[in-house]
C-alpha positions, 0 to 999 in steps of 0.5 A: 046654837043653844047648848042649854035650852033651860037658860038659853045659853049658847055654845058660843057663851060656853066656849067663852067661859072655857076660854076664861078658865071654866074647866068643868060643868059646874064651873061653866054653870057658875059662869053662864047658868048652863047645866043648872036646870034639868041637866040634859046639856051636861054631855054637850057642855063636857064636849065643848070643854074638851073641844076647847081645851083638849087635854087641859090639866084643869079638866081633870081636876075634881072638886070633892 
């Protein structure tokens, strides 16, 4: 299933990016392109990050 329609990025691709270390929407965007268009998928990306790594220490790191 597509998570990001703008860039045709699937949930599987986002999960793979999270497994490879992406722990934020910008990091997933850098790895896959997801979330770099209209932004309506940001909430779904956040859900997939949380689903994949739960309370991952990197998920709380914010880049200023």
